[in-house]
N, C-alpha and C positions, 0 to 999 in steps of 0.2 A: 518562161524561157529558162532553159537549162544553163546553170551558172558554171558547173564544174563536173568533171568526170574523175572518179576515183577507181583504183584498180585493186581487186582482191588478190592477195598473195597466195592463199591456201583455200581450198574448197573441200568440204566434207564429202565422203564417198556416197552418202545417202541423200544428198541434196536433190530435190525433185527437179526434173528437167522440163516438165510440161508448163505451159504458160498459166499463170494464176495472178490474182490480185487480192490484196488485203490491206491491213493497217498495222502500224507499229503498236505492239502490245505493251512494251516497257523499255525504259532506257536506264542503264547503269553506267558507271564510269568506264567499265571494261567490256560492256556488251549492249547491243541493241537487239531486242527480241521481236521478231516478226511473226505474227500469228498465221499459221497455215490453215486453210479451210478444213483439213483433216483433224485438227485439234491439237497439233504439236507446235513447237516453236523452232523457227530457223533463227540462229543467233549470229549476228555480225560481231566479231570479237576483235580484240586489239592485238592478239599474238597467238602463236601455236599453243601456248600453255593453257589457253582457255578453249581449245578446240574440242568439238565432238563431230560425229559424222553428219550432224545437222548444222554445222558451223561454217562460217566464212571469216578468215582472218584478213583484216585490212589495216595496214600500218598507221594510217592517219585517222583513226577512229574519232579522235576528239573533234576534228574539223567536221566530220559527218554529223556528230551529235549536235554541233552548234547550228546545223541547218534543218534539223527535223525535230519532232516533238511526239509525245504519246498521242496516238490516234492518227498520225500522218499516214495518208494513203500512198500506196505505191503499186506499180505493176511489175511483175516478174515476167520478162519477155525474152525467151531464148537464153542468151548469156548476159543479160543486163537486168539490173534492178533500177527501175525508173521512179524517182520521187519528183516532186514539183520542181525543185531547184537543182537537184543533183542526180547523177547516174553512177551506179557502181558496176563496173565492167568485170565480168568473171572469166573472160575468155583466156586470160594469161595465167590463171591460178593453177598451181600444182595440187594434185589430189592427195588428201590425207585420210587414213582410215583408222578407227579405233578398234577394229575387229581383232579378236584374239583367237588363235588356233591352238588347240591343246598340243599339237606337235611341236610348238615353239618352246615348250617347257617340259624337259625330260623328267624333272623331279622338283617338287616344291621343298625347299630346305626346312630344317627344323625351325618352327616358328617361336620357340621359347624366347630367343633374343628379341624378336619383333614384339612379342607381347610385353616383355619387360620394358622395352623402350616406350611402347604405347601407354603403359600404365602411368608413366610420369610425364608424358607429352600430350596426351589426349585432353581435349577441353572437357570441363566438368559438365557442361550443358549437353543436351542431346542424349544419345544412347550409349555413351562410353561406360556408364556404370554396369552395363550388361557384361562387360569384359573386366573392368577394373575392380568390381565388387566394392566400390566406394558408395557413399550415401547416394541413393537414387533421387530422381526428380519425377515430376508428374508423367513425363513421356517415357523415361526409361523404366519406371515401375509398370506402366501399362505394357510396354514391349516385353518385359520379362514374363509377365503373365501370358501374353500371346505365345511366346516361344515355348513355355512349359506346356500350355494347353495343346499346342500343335503336336508335341511329342507324345503327350498322353493319348490324344485322339488317334495318332498314327499307330500306336501300340494297341489301342483298344479295338480298332477296326482292321488291324493287320494290313496297313497300306505302307508302301515304301517311301512315298514322297510326302513331305510335310506341307501343310497348308498354312503359309505365312501371309495370306492375302489381307488379314486384318491390320497388317503393318502399313499397307498402302495409304498414304495421306496422313500418317500419324506425325504430328508435330506442326511446326510453323515454318515460314520462310519460302523462298523461291523453290527449293526442293525440300520437302519435309523430311525430317530425320528418318522416318520409317522407309521412305523411298531410297535414301542414300544407303541405309543398312542393307536393303534388298539388293541394291547394285553391288555392294561388296560381297554378298553371298554368291551372286551370279558370277562375279569375277573369279571367285575361288572355284566354282564349278567349271568355268571355262578353262582355267589353268590346269585343273586336276583331271578333267574328263569325268567327274562324278556327277550324279544327280541326287540332290538333297531335297529340293523344294519342288512343289507342284507349280510349274510356270503357267499352266492354263488358268489356275485360280487367280494368279496375279493379273493376267490379261483381262479377266472378267471384271476386275475392280479398277481399271485405269481411269474410269470416269470419276472416281472418288478422290482424286488428288488434284493438285495445281497443274497448270499447263507445263511448268518447269519440271515437276515431278513426273508427269505423264511422258514428257519427252525423254527424260533420263531412263525411265523404265522401258519404254518402247525400244530404245537402243540396247539396253542391257539384256533384254529378252532375246536379242539377236546376237548376243555375245560381242557387242560393240560398246566401248566404254570411253569416258572422257579422257583427254590427254593425261591428266595427272594420275588416273588409275592405271592406264596402260603403262605409264612410266614406272609406277610403283611395281607393277607385275614384272616388268623387265629388270628392275633394279634388284629385286630380292634374289635373283639368280646370278647376280653380278658380284663377284668377290671384291670388286673395287670399292663398293659402298658398304658402310657399316649400317647395322640395323637402326641406330640412332639417326643417322643421316636420312635414311629412307623414310622412316616414320615422320620425322620432323618436316620433311618436304611435303608429304601427303596431307598431314593434319592441318597445315596452314591454308588449305584450299577452302575458301568460303568461311562462313561463320562457324558451322559445325559439320559441313558436308564431308570434308576429308576425314574427320574424326569418326563420324557415323559410318562411313563406308568401310573404314578399316575395322570398326567394331563388327560389321557384318562378315567381313573376310575372316577375321580371327574366330568368330563364333562358328562359322561354317567348318573351318579346319578342326576345331575342337569337337564339333558334332560328329565329324567323320571318324575321329579317333575313338569315340565312345563305343563300348562293346555292344 
């Protein structure tokens, strides 16, 4: 018997509309991840700050978490998610999109202040040493070799786009550092209208990462980004914010996700500036 109906406040623009059923993949304090049969995750989150185009924001997430568990089965039927004891109604939710259009950004400002702020605000873990030139770790050392080899191969074979697919799945966590870095690269591409990396090689490697990483990359390949990255993109063209404020807000996302994504963004900008 259904005990309670909860209402989603915000729904991601890419949420599937066809009926499907599956089970809860994982539960965190700010997100419940539902496994879609296509291999990506639909996330029920606590606020817009954690939204993606595959997200649903529900204000009372803690109450929902108290009534479900990992492996809980559910049915997605039209505008409702039906669990054993609760229903989440999507019919009144407003739509949110993380899609970026190049036309929204006339010019990306000088990134020197952003890089300076990043150098002392980035976490030491993950791929930040690629940008900060500080002592590397096991993952950043591998990433630097991958980046250098991609450039060497592009020059050797006279190809315009870099193959960064070896970064897919590099690292640990819900979204591995390599995936976050690639999302940052694609964020820069979406903002600048440039093409730096070969996206087809990324698509071909999506099975080699976590469900969380695969979800992030699937959206990034469409130029759709998490709320915090879209906010970062919009903030750097806003004179009301300092570089320090912008970077500090972004790098606090996740354990290393924000830091890794900004590393990818800054690397892409520097790569474009190279002769």
